N, C-alpha and C positions, 0 to 999 in steps of 0.2 A: 714549349714557349711559356715564359713567365709574364705576369701582369697583363693578361689578355683583356682585363677591364679597361685598359687604356688604348687598346688597338683600334685603328680606324676601321670603318665599315668595309672598305675595299680590301684590307688585309684579311679581315674575318671571312669575307666572301671567297677569297683566294684559298684560305686554309680549308674551308668547308668543301669547296670544289675539289680540292686534291683528295680529301678524305673519301668523298663519295665517288670520285672518279677512279680511284685505284682498286675499287671492289669489283670482282668478277665472279663468274660461276664456273664450276667444274675445273677444267684444266687452266682456265684463265683466271682462277681465283688468286688473289694476292694477300700476303700477310703484311700488315703495316701497323706499327704501334705509334700512336701519337699521345704525348702527355702535355696537357695544357693546365696552367695554373691561373687562378683569378681570385679576387677578393669578393666573396659573395655578398658582403654588406654594401658593395658599390654597384651591384648589378640587380636591377629591378625591371618591372614591366616598362617597355619603351627603350631600354638600353640595347644597342646593336648586338651585343654578345648574347643577350637573353633570347632574342629571336633565333639566332644560330643554334643555341643549345636546344631549343625546342625542336628544331628541324632534325638535329642529330638524334635526340631521344625518340623521335617518331620514325626514324629510318629503320627499315627492316633489314638492311644490309650491313649496318654498322653496330657493333656491340659497344655500348657506353657504360663505363663504370665510374661512378662518382664517389670520391672520398673526401669527407669533411675533416679538416685538421683544426680542432679547437686549440686555443692557447693552453699552455701548460699551467697546471695548478701549482701552488707552492710546494706541495708534496711531491709532485712529478719532477719539479725543478731540483729539489733536494736529492731525490733518488738518482737523477741523471748525473748530478755533480758527484755524488757519493760513488757511483759506479766508475766514473772517469778518473777520479782521484784515488780510488781504492781505499776509501775511508768509510767508517760507519755513518749512517744518516744523521745520528744525533750530533756528530761533530760538525757536519757541514750545514746543519739546519739554518743557522743564522745567515751564513753565506748564501744559501739558497733563497732566503727571504729577500735579501738585498738585490740579488740578480733578478728575481721575479719582479720586484718593484721597478727596477731600472729598465726592464725590457717589456713590461706588461705581459709577461708569460710567453712572448713570441720566441719560439725555439731558435730561429735563425739569428735573431738579434742576441739571444743568450749565448749561443756558441761563439759569435763574433766578439762579444764582451769578454767571455772567459779566455778566448785566445789572446786578446789584447792584454789581459792581465798576466797571462803566462809570458808573453813577449817582454813586457816591461818589469817582470819579476815581482809584480804585486802578489802573484801566487807563485811560490817557488818550492823546490824540494829541499827540506832542511836535513843536513847531514847528521846533526846531533839527534834530532827527533826521528830521523829515518822515515819521514812522511811529508806530504805536501803541507805547507803552512802559508799564511797570507798576512799582509799588513792591514789590520782591521781599520785603522784610521784612514788609510788611503781609499779603501773600498767604500767606506761610509760617505766619503766626500766626492765620489764619482758623480759626474754630471750626466744627465740624460742625453743620449745621442740624438742627432737631428732626425735620423731614420725612425727612431722610436717615437719621437714627438710627432712626426708626420703620420705614423701608424695610429697614434692616439687620436689625432685630429680627424682622421678618416672614419673613426668609429663614433664620433660625438653624436651624430644624428640618431644613433640607435640607443642612446642612454635614456633613462627615465627623466621626465620633465623636472622632477625635484632636484636631480643631480645637475642638470643643465642650468637651472635657476641658481643653484648654489655657486656654480662656476662663474656665472655672469656677475653675481654679487662680488665675488673675489676679484674678477677682472676689472671691475669699476675702481678698485683701489690700486691697480697697477700690478707689478710683479710680486710685491710683498704686502701683507696685511697684518696688522697687529691683532694677536689672538684675543686680547681684551675687547677690542671693538666688535669682533665677531660674536663674542659671548653676549654683548649687549644686543646685537641684532637678532640673536637667536630667539629672543622673546618678543620680537616685533612682528608687525604685519608684513614686513619686507621679506622675512624668512619664508621658505617653502613649508608646506604642510609637513609636520613631523619635525620641523626645526633644522638647523644647520649642522648640529653636532654629528649626527649619524652619517649625513652625506659627506661631511668633511673626512670622517674616519674612513669611509669607503674609498674616497679619492686618494687618501694616503696609501691605502692598501694596494691600489692598482698603479701607484707611481705617478699620478698626475700632479699632486702637490706634496709638500713635505713641511713638517713643523720643527723648527730649530730655534732655540732661544726666544721663545714667545712670539716668533714671526711665522706666519703661514705663507709659504712661497710656492709658486709654480715651479715645476722641475725643469721647465724649458720656456723661454720667452715666446717661442712660436705658438705654444698652446695658449698662453694668455692673450696674445695678439689675435689669434683666430677666434677665440671665444668672444672677445670684445667686439670684433668687427663683424661677426656673422649675424648679429641681431640688429634690427632696424634702428635708424638714428633716433626716431621718436621713442622707441622702447628704452634705449640707453638714457635718453634725457629724462624720461619718467622715473627710471630706476635710480639715477643719480639724485633726482629731486626727492624721492621718497626716503632714500638713505640719509640725505642731508637734513631733511625735516626731522626725522626721528632722532638722529644724533645731536642735532641742534637743541631739540627739546630736552634731551638727556643732559647736555652740558649746562643749559640754563637752570634746570632743576638742581643740578649738582652745585652750581655756583651760589644758589640761594639757600643751600642747606648748610648744616654744621660739618659736612664732610667735604669741604671745598677742595682739599688736596688729595682726595682719595681716587680721583678719576682724571686721566690725561688722555686726550684723544688727538691723534695726529691728523688734522684735517689736510695738511699739506700733501698727504698721500693721494688724495682723491683727485680725479680729473675734473676740476671745478670749472673748466672752460666751457662745459656744456650745461646749459640751464634747462629748465623744464620746457620752455618754448624758445624759438629762435628770436622772438622779440623782446625777451627779458634780459 
């Protein structure tokens, strides 16, 4: 059974009852293999599945084997693709990087993505080269799948505070953010400790955002929407206010200097409908 973290308590009780009930002694012993899958980042103390897992682990009559499947690294992804396409790893390394970013290293999503590229001939066997080839422009423009976006969202709570704060700043600007604006904020009190630059690069590496043509964009609108809506209204208002005050001061300073035309900030990107307090 897959996605046990979403199963209702009644279903989990039924499954546990069957597992414990089919066990016997001597001639009455039964052999029964049950494979259950769940997302461990969504199961903690108080979760219905957590209590059932504890009962199984403490049972003297049931042997429990737990296997943790971490996400593939970039190297793992390239090795898998190289083995499947019968090509040297150095040739598929860039393809592996893109697939890793678009799937967050999740092997099932990676296999699904690769199969879809084979079906639409984005990856195809070249008769002249006598090996698998791919259309690089098409691969680079691939959009993040809804399932991958949901997977990323489910892991947000496990990320470091600095990374989450960076995402919140990006979400305040909407789907796209001008890279120049973020460079300004990097030196402000709005930015997390350590600055925005390193956090942004990490988010690019794991496929949450991408940088194209001077714009920093979320790879899926569901990610931006979830990040923006998951923190409290007053926190959003305060963050909008702090960003606005800092950028406003920068614009004013720029307009009163000799470098009047060197800075252009697109305030129309921001969600200015929310002010610091509801009464303002």
